[in-house]
PyMOL CGO cylinders between C-alpha atoms (Angstrom):
from pymol import cmd
from pymol.cgo import CYLINDER

trace = [
    CYLINDER, 61.87, 143.09, 79.86, 60.82, 140.35, 77.42, 0.3, 1, 1, 1, 1, 1, 1,
    CYLINDER, 60.82, 140.35, 77.42, 62.70, 140.77, 74.15, 0.3, 1, 1, 1, 1, 1, 1,
    CYLINDER, 62.70, 140.77, 74.15, 62.37, 138.91, 70.85, 0.3, 1, 1, 1, 1, 1, 1,
    CYLINDER, 62.37, 138.91, 70.85, 65.75, 138.45, 69.17, 0.3, 1, 1, 1, 1, 1, 1,
    CYLINDER, 65.75, 138.45, 69.17, 66.61, 136.93, 65.79, 0.3, 1, 1, 1, 1, 1, 1,
    CYLINDER, 66.61, 136.93, 65.79, 69.39, 136.81, 63.24, 0.3, 1, 1, 1, 1, 1, 1,
    CYLINDER, 69.39, 136.81, 63.24, 70.36, 135.26, 59.98, 0.3, 1, 1, 1, 1, 1, 1,
    CYLINDER, 70.36, 135.26, 59.98, 73.45, 133.06, 59.65, 0.3, 1, 1, 1, 1, 1, 1,
    CYLINDER, 73.45, 133.06, 59.65, 75.81, 136.05, 59.33, 0.3, 1, 1, 1, 1, 1, 1,
    CYLINDER, 75.81, 136.05, 59.33, 74.47, 137.62, 62.49, 0.3, 1, 1, 1, 1, 1, 1,
    CYLINDER, 74.47, 137.62, 62.49, 74.49, 134.48, 64.63, 0.3, 1, 1, 1, 1, 1, 1,
    CYLINDER, 74.49, 134.48, 64.63, 77.71, 135.15, 66.62, 0.3, 1, 1, 1, 1, 1, 1,
    CYLINDER, 77.71, 135.15, 66.62, 76.65, 138.70, 67.54, 0.3, 1, 1, 1, 1, 1, 1,
    CYLINDER, 76.65, 138.70, 67.54, 73.10, 137.56, 68.32, 0.3, 1, 1, 1, 1, 1, 1,
    CYLINDER, 73.10, 137.56, 68.32, 74.45, 134.96, 70.76, 0.3, 1, 1, 1, 1, 1, 1,
    CYLINDER, 74.45, 134.96, 70.76, 76.69, 137.54, 72.45, 0.3, 1, 1, 1, 1, 1, 1,
    CYLINDER, 76.69, 137.54, 72.45, 73.79, 139.99, 72.83, 0.3, 1, 1, 1, 1, 1, 1,
    CYLINDER, 73.79, 139.99, 72.83, 71.49, 137.25, 74.11, 0.3, 1, 1, 1, 1, 1, 1,
    CYLINDER, 71.49, 137.25, 74.11, 73.98, 136.13, 76.77, 0.3, 1, 1, 1, 1, 1, 1,
    CYLINDER, 73.98, 136.13, 76.77, 74.55, 139.69, 77.98, 0.3, 1, 1, 1, 1, 1, 1,
    CYLINDER, 74.55, 139.69, 77.98, 70.83, 140.51, 78.08, 0.3, 1, 1, 1, 1, 1, 1,
    CYLINDER, 70.83, 140.51, 78.08, 70.01, 137.36, 80.01, 0.3, 1, 1, 1, 1, 1, 1,
    CYLINDER, 70.01, 137.36, 80.01, 72.85, 138.10, 82.45, 0.3, 1, 1, 1, 1, 1, 1,
    CYLINDER, 72.85, 138.10, 82.45, 71.21, 141.50, 83.03, 0.3, 1, 1, 1, 1, 1, 1,
    CYLINDER, 71.21, 141.50, 83.03, 67.87, 139.86, 83.85, 0.3, 1, 1, 1, 1, 1, 1,
    CYLINDER, 67.87, 139.86, 83.85, 66.02, 140.23, 80.55, 0.3, 1, 1, 1, 1, 1, 1,
    CYLINDER, 66.02, 140.23, 80.55, 63.88, 137.41, 79.20, 0.3, 1, 1, 1, 1, 1, 1,
    CYLINDER, 63.88, 137.41, 79.20, 65.03, 136.79, 75.64, 0.3, 1, 1, 1, 1, 1, 1,
    CYLINDER, 65.03, 136.79, 75.64, 62.95, 134.90, 73.09, 0.3, 1, 1, 1, 1, 1, 1,
    CYLINDER, 62.95, 134.90, 73.09, 65.48, 133.58, 70.58, 0.3, 1, 1, 1, 1, 1, 1,
    CYLINDER, 65.48, 133.58, 70.58, 63.50, 133.29, 67.35, 0.3, 1, 1, 1, 1, 1, 1,
    CYLINDER, 63.50, 133.29, 67.35, 66.41, 131.88, 65.32, 0.3, 1, 1, 1, 1, 1, 1,
    CYLINDER, 66.41, 131.88, 65.32, 68.41, 131.16, 63.40, 0.3, 1, 1, 1, 1, 1, 1,
    CYLINDER, 68.41, 131.16, 63.40, 70.27, 128.60, 65.46, 0.3, 1, 1, 1, 1, 1, 1,
    CYLINDER, 70.27, 128.60, 65.46, 72.92, 127.46, 63.01, 0.3, 1, 1, 1, 1, 1, 1,
    CYLINDER, 72.92, 127.46, 63.01, 75.38, 128.69, 60.43, 0.3, 1, 1, 1, 1, 1, 1,
    CYLINDER, 75.38, 128.69, 60.43, 73.57, 127.32, 57.37, 0.3, 1, 1, 1, 1, 1, 1,
    CYLINDER, 73.57, 127.32, 57.37, 72.43, 130.03, 54.96, 0.3, 1, 1, 1, 1, 1, 1,
    CYLINDER, 72.43, 130.03, 54.96, 68.92, 131.31, 55.71, 0.3, 1, 1, 1, 1, 1, 1,
    CYLINDER, 68.92, 131.31, 55.71, 66.74, 134.15, 54.43, 0.3, 1, 1, 1, 1, 1, 1,
    CYLINDER, 66.74, 134.15, 54.43, 66.80, 137.19, 56.73, 0.3, 1, 1, 1, 1, 1, 1,
    CYLINDER, 66.80, 137.19, 56.73, 63.23, 138.37, 55.89, 0.3, 1, 1, 1, 1, 1, 1,
    CYLINDER, 63.23, 138.37, 55.89, 61.85, 135.24, 57.56, 0.3, 1, 1, 1, 1, 1, 1,
    CYLINDER, 61.85, 135.24, 57.56, 63.50, 136.16, 60.85, 0.3, 1, 1, 1, 1, 1, 1,
    CYLINDER, 63.50, 136.16, 60.85, 62.70, 139.87, 60.59, 0.3, 1, 1, 1, 1, 1, 1,
    CYLINDER, 62.70, 139.87, 60.59, 59.04, 138.87, 60.22, 0.3, 1, 1, 1, 1, 1, 1,
    CYLINDER, 59.04, 138.87, 60.22, 59.14, 136.82, 63.44, 0.3, 1, 1, 1, 1, 1, 1,
    CYLINDER, 59.14, 136.82, 63.44, 60.45, 139.74, 65.49, 0.3, 1, 1, 1, 1, 1, 1,
    CYLINDER, 60.45, 139.74, 65.49, 58.13, 142.24, 63.79, 0.3, 1, 1, 1, 1, 1, 1,
    CYLINDER, 58.13, 142.24, 63.79, 55.14, 140.02, 64.56, 0.3, 1, 1, 1, 1, 1, 1,
    CYLINDER, 55.14, 140.02, 64.56, 56.14, 139.74, 68.22, 0.3, 1, 1, 1, 1, 1, 1,
    CYLINDER, 56.14, 139.74, 68.22, 56.39, 143.53, 68.54, 0.3, 1, 1, 1, 1, 1, 1,
    CYLINDER, 56.39, 143.53, 68.54, 53.26, 144.44, 66.53, 0.3, 1, 1, 1, 1, 1, 1,
    CYLINDER, 53.26, 144.44, 66.53, 51.16, 141.85, 68.38, 0.3, 1, 1, 1, 1, 1, 1,
    CYLINDER, 51.16, 141.85, 68.38, 52.19, 143.34, 71.73, 0.3, 1, 1, 1, 1, 1, 1,
    CYLINDER, 52.19, 143.34, 71.73, 54.10, 140.27, 72.94, 0.3, 1, 1, 1, 1, 1, 1,
    CYLINDER, 54.10, 140.27, 72.94, 57.09, 142.59, 73.45, 0.3, 1, 1, 1, 1, 1, 1,
    CYLINDER, 57.09, 142.59, 73.45, 57.57, 146.36, 73.36, 0.3, 1, 1, 1, 1, 1, 1,
    CYLINDER, 57.57, 146.36, 73.36, 60.89, 146.21, 71.49, 0.3, 1, 1, 1, 1, 1, 1,
    CYLINDER, 60.89, 146.21, 71.49, 62.77, 143.76, 69.29, 0.3, 1, 1, 1, 1, 1, 1,
    CYLINDER, 62.77, 143.76, 69.29, 66.33, 143.06, 68.16, 0.3, 1, 1, 1, 1, 1, 1,
    CYLINDER, 66.33, 143.06, 68.16, 67.59, 141.85, 64.78, 0.3, 1, 1, 1, 1, 1, 1,
    CYLINDER, 67.59, 141.85, 64.78, 71.09, 141.01, 63.55, 0.3, 1, 1, 1, 1, 1, 1,
    CYLINDER, 71.09, 141.01, 63.55, 72.43, 140.24, 60.09, 0.3, 1, 1, 1, 1, 1, 1,
    CYLINDER, 72.43, 140.24, 60.09, 75.69, 140.97, 58.28, 0.3, 1, 1, 1, 1, 1, 1,
    CYLINDER, 75.69, 140.97, 58.28, 75.12, 144.72, 58.03, 0.3, 1, 1, 1, 1, 1, 1,
    CYLINDER, 75.12, 144.72, 58.03, 71.79, 145.24, 59.82, 0.3, 1, 1, 1, 1, 1, 1,
    CYLINDER, 71.79, 145.24, 59.82, 70.46, 146.87, 56.65, 0.3, 1, 1, 1, 1, 1, 1,
    CYLINDER, 70.46, 146.87, 56.65, 68.63, 143.87, 55.24, 0.3, 1, 1, 1, 1, 1, 1,
    CYLINDER, 68.63, 143.87, 55.24, 66.93, 143.19, 58.55, 0.3, 1, 1, 1, 1, 1, 1,
    CYLINDER, 66.93, 143.19, 58.55, 65.87, 146.83, 58.89, 0.3, 1, 1, 1, 1, 1, 1,
    CYLINDER, 65.87, 146.83, 58.89, 64.43, 146.90, 55.38, 0.3, 1, 1, 1, 1, 1, 1,
    CYLINDER, 64.43, 146.90, 55.38, 62.56, 143.64, 55.94, 0.3, 1, 1, 1, 1, 1, 1,
    CYLINDER, 62.56, 143.64, 55.94, 61.23, 144.65, 59.37, 0.3, 1, 1, 1, 1, 1, 1,
    CYLINDER, 61.23, 144.65, 59.37, 60.09, 148.07, 58.18, 0.3, 1, 1, 1, 1, 1, 1,
    CYLINDER, 60.09, 148.07, 58.18, 57.78, 146.43, 55.64, 0.3, 1, 1, 1, 1, 1, 1,
    CYLINDER, 57.78, 146.43, 55.64, 55.52, 145.48, 58.57, 0.3, 1, 1, 1, 1, 1, 1,
    CYLINDER, 55.52, 145.48, 58.57, 53.01, 148.20, 59.55, 0.3, 1, 1, 1, 1, 1, 1,
    CYLINDER, 53.01, 148.20, 59.55, 53.75, 149.56, 63.00, 0.3, 1, 1, 1, 1, 1, 1,
    CYLINDER, 53.75, 149.56, 63.00, 57.44, 148.67, 62.92, 0.3, 1, 1, 1, 1, 1, 1,
    CYLINDER, 57.44, 148.67, 62.92, 60.11, 151.36, 63.03, 0.3, 1, 1, 1, 1, 1, 1,
    CYLINDER, 60.11, 151.36, 63.03, 63.42, 149.52, 62.72, 0.3, 1, 1, 1, 1, 1, 1,
    CYLINDER, 63.42, 149.52, 62.72, 66.75, 151.32, 62.75, 0.3, 1, 1, 1, 1, 1, 1,
    CYLINDER, 66.75, 151.32, 62.75, 70.30, 150.15, 62.09, 0.3, 1, 1, 1, 1, 1, 1,
    CYLINDER, 70.30, 150.15, 62.09, 72.43, 151.18, 65.05, 0.3, 1, 1, 1, 1, 1, 1,
    CYLINDER, 72.43, 151.18, 65.05, 76.17, 151.81, 65.11, 0.3, 1, 1, 1, 1, 1, 1,
    CYLINDER, 76.17, 151.81, 65.11, 76.52, 153.57, 68.47, 0.3, 1, 1, 1, 1, 1, 1,
    CYLINDER, 76.52, 153.57, 68.47, 74.71, 154.75, 71.57, 0.3, 1, 1, 1, 1, 1, 1,
    CYLINDER, 74.71, 154.75, 71.57, 73.99, 158.21, 70.15, 0.3, 1, 1, 1, 1, 1, 1,
    CYLINDER, 73.99, 158.21, 70.15, 71.99, 156.72, 67.28, 0.3, 1, 1, 1, 1, 1, 1,
    CYLINDER, 71.99, 156.72, 67.28, 70.25, 154.42, 69.75, 0.3, 1, 1, 1, 1, 1, 1,
    CYLINDER, 70.25, 154.42, 69.75, 69.23, 157.29, 72.02, 0.3, 1, 1, 1, 1, 1, 1,
    CYLINDER, 69.23, 157.29, 72.02, 68.02, 159.54, 69.20, 0.3, 1, 1, 1, 1, 1, 1,
    CYLINDER, 68.02, 159.54, 69.20, 66.09, 156.89, 67.31, 0.3, 1, 1, 1, 1, 1, 1,
    CYLINDER, 66.09, 156.89, 67.31, 64.18, 155.94, 70.45, 0.3, 1, 1, 1, 1, 1, 1,
    CYLINDER, 64.18, 155.94, 70.45, 63.65, 159.51, 71.68, 0.3, 1, 1, 1, 1, 1, 1,
    CYLINDER, 63.65, 159.51, 71.68, 62.72, 161.08, 68.34, 0.3, 1, 1, 1, 1, 1, 1,
    CYLINDER, 62.72, 161.08, 68.34, 61.51, 158.22, 66.12, 0.3, 1, 1, 1, 1, 1, 1,
    CYLINDER, 61.51, 158.22, 66.12, 60.13, 155.84, 68.74, 0.3, 1, 1, 1, 1, 1, 1,
    CYLINDER, 60.13, 155.84, 68.74, 61.97, 153.04, 66.95, 0.3, 1, 1, 1, 1, 1, 1,
    CYLINDER, 61.97, 153.04, 66.95, 60.83, 149.68, 68.23, 0.3, 1, 1, 1, 1, 1, 1,
    CYLINDER, 60.83, 149.68, 68.23, 63.34, 147.34, 66.58, 0.3, 1, 1, 1, 1, 1, 1,
    CYLINDER, 63.34, 147.34, 66.58, 67.11, 147.68, 66.92, 0.3, 1, 1, 1, 1, 1, 1,
    CYLINDER, 67.11, 147.68, 66.92, 69.12, 146.24, 64.02, 0.3, 1, 1, 1, 1, 1, 1,
    CYLINDER, 69.12, 146.24, 64.02, 72.82, 145.46, 64.14, 0.3, 1, 1, 1, 1, 1, 1,
    CYLINDER, 72.82, 145.46, 64.14, 75.39, 144.42, 61.58, 0.3, 1, 1, 1, 1, 1, 1,
    CYLINDER, 75.39, 144.42, 61.58, 77.66, 141.64, 62.80, 0.3, 1, 1, 1, 1, 1, 1,
    CYLINDER, 77.66, 141.64, 62.80, 80.20, 142.59, 60.14, 0.3, 1, 1, 1, 1, 1, 1,
    CYLINDER, 80.20, 142.59, 60.14, 80.11, 146.30, 60.94, 0.3, 1, 1, 1, 1, 1, 1,
    CYLINDER, 80.11, 146.30, 60.94, 80.02, 146.60, 64.75, 0.3, 1, 1, 1, 1, 1, 1,
    CYLINDER, 80.02, 146.60, 64.75, 81.78, 144.93, 67.64, 0.3, 1, 1, 1, 1, 1, 1,
    CYLINDER, 81.78, 144.93, 67.64, 79.88, 143.12, 70.37, 0.3, 1, 1, 1, 1, 1, 1,
    CYLINDER, 79.88, 143.12, 70.37, 80.72, 145.64, 73.11, 0.3, 1, 1, 1, 1, 1, 1,
    CYLINDER, 80.72, 145.64, 73.11, 79.67, 148.63, 71.00, 0.3, 1, 1, 1, 1, 1, 1,
    CYLINDER, 79.67, 148.63, 71.00, 76.48, 146.83, 69.95, 0.3, 1, 1, 1, 1, 1, 1,
    CYLINDER, 76.48, 146.83, 69.95, 75.67, 145.96, 73.56, 0.3, 1, 1, 1, 1, 1, 1,
    CYLINDER, 75.67, 145.96, 73.56, 76.28, 149.55, 74.67, 0.3, 1, 1, 1, 1, 1, 1,
    CYLINDER, 76.28, 149.55, 74.67, 73.96, 150.83, 71.93, 0.3, 1, 1, 1, 1, 1, 1,
    CYLINDER, 73.96, 150.83, 71.93, 71.36, 148.19, 72.79, 0.3, 1, 1, 1, 1, 1, 1,
    CYLINDER, 71.36, 148.19, 72.79, 71.37, 149.13, 76.48, 0.3, 1, 1, 1, 1, 1, 1,
    CYLINDER, 71.37, 149.13, 76.48, 70.73, 152.76, 75.53, 0.3, 1, 1, 1, 1, 1, 1,
    CYLINDER, 70.73, 152.76, 75.53, 68.03, 151.73, 73.04, 0.3, 1, 1, 1, 1, 1, 1,
    CYLINDER, 68.03, 151.73, 73.04, 66.23, 149.69, 75.71, 0.3, 1, 1, 1, 1, 1, 1,
    CYLINDER, 66.23, 149.69, 75.71, 66.41, 152.40, 78.37, 0.3, 1, 1, 1, 1, 1, 1,
    CYLINDER, 66.41, 152.40, 78.37, 65.56, 155.51, 76.34, 0.3, 1, 1, 1, 1, 1, 1,
    CYLINDER, 65.56, 155.51, 76.34, 61.90, 156.59, 76.35, 0.3, 1, 1, 1, 1, 1, 1,
    CYLINDER, 61.90, 156.59, 76.35, 60.14, 158.18, 73.40, 0.3, 1, 1, 1, 1, 1, 1,
    CYLINDER, 60.14, 158.18, 73.40, 59.87, 161.97, 73.90, 0.3, 1, 1, 1, 1, 1, 1,
    CYLINDER, 59.87, 161.97, 73.90, 56.54, 162.41, 72.10, 0.3, 1, 1, 1, 1, 1, 1,
    CYLINDER, 56.54, 162.41, 72.10, 55.44, 166.01, 71.65, 0.3, 1, 1, 1, 1, 1, 1,
    CYLINDER, 55.44, 166.01, 71.65, 56.76, 167.53, 68.45, 0.3, 1, 1, 1, 1, 1, 1,
    CYLINDER, 56.76, 167.53, 68.45, 57.69, 164.07, 67.16, 0.3, 1, 1, 1, 1, 1, 1,
    CYLINDER, 57.69, 164.07, 67.16, 54.11, 162.74, 67.24, 0.3, 1, 1, 1, 1, 1, 1,
    CYLINDER, 54.11, 162.74, 67.24, 53.10, 164.71, 64.14, 0.3, 1, 1, 1, 1, 1, 1,
    CYLINDER, 53.10, 164.71, 64.14, 55.94, 163.17, 62.14, 0.3, 1, 1, 1, 1, 1, 1,
    CYLINDER, 55.94, 163.17, 62.14, 55.34, 159.64, 63.33, 0.3, 1, 1, 1, 1, 1, 1,
    CYLINDER, 55.34, 159.64, 63.33, 51.64, 159.92, 62.52, 0.3, 1, 1, 1, 1, 1, 1,
    CYLINDER, 51.64, 159.92, 62.52, 52.69, 160.26, 58.89, 0.3, 1, 1, 1, 1, 1, 1,
    CYLINDER, 52.69, 160.26, 58.89, 54.49, 156.91, 59.12, 0.3, 1, 1, 1, 1, 1, 1,
    CYLINDER, 54.49, 156.91, 59.12, 52.05, 154.87, 61.20, 0.3, 1, 1, 1, 1, 1, 1,
    CYLINDER, 52.05, 154.87, 61.20, 49.19, 152.84, 59.74, 0.3, 1, 1, 1, 1, 1, 1,
    CYLINDER, 49.19, 152.84, 59.74, 45.81, 154.62, 59.53, 0.3, 1, 1, 1, 1, 1, 1,
    CYLINDER, 45.81, 154.62, 59.53, 44.02, 154.67, 62.88, 0.3, 1, 1, 1, 1, 1, 1,
    CYLINDER, 44.02, 154.67, 62.88, 47.13, 153.92, 64.94, 0.3, 1, 1, 1, 1, 1, 1,
    CYLINDER, 47.13, 153.92, 64.94, 48.05, 156.05, 67.91, 0.3, 1, 1, 1, 1, 1, 1,
    CYLINDER, 48.05, 156.05, 67.91, 51.07, 158.19, 66.89, 0.3, 1, 1, 1, 1, 1, 1,
    CYLINDER, 51.07, 158.19, 66.89, 54.26, 156.53, 67.96, 0.3, 1, 1, 1, 1, 1, 1,
    CYLINDER, 54.26, 156.53, 67.96, 52.46, 153.50, 69.40, 0.3, 1, 1, 1, 1, 1, 1,
]
cmd.load_cgo(trace, "trace")
């Protein structure tokens, strides 16, 4: 699976760990930055991943910052994005199955690399259930969009 991945400076170490693990598992990862520890603005990187997902370049995206919260807020400002901060595999499974989340956000200061990777694997492998959830997602999606698309 082709996956866009980005972080701010605080999320860089976790982003690099996730990238290495995903590539080792055979995923194609597009690292959209940042590539250094100098302070950067997380909304710029959230926008890059959101654009890749909304444009159809990738079905799902990954963002990392200090807490994951800033990235989720920034990504969710883009129509068609449903970003969720993940702390464990249960949240990952439920947000994909029930909310059809398409961007996983992690906090490098709040989660360890192994737990994040476990949650990410579940996020990537869990399908959206549809059905009763479509009605709810239709209330979140932009006008004219297919529910949960």
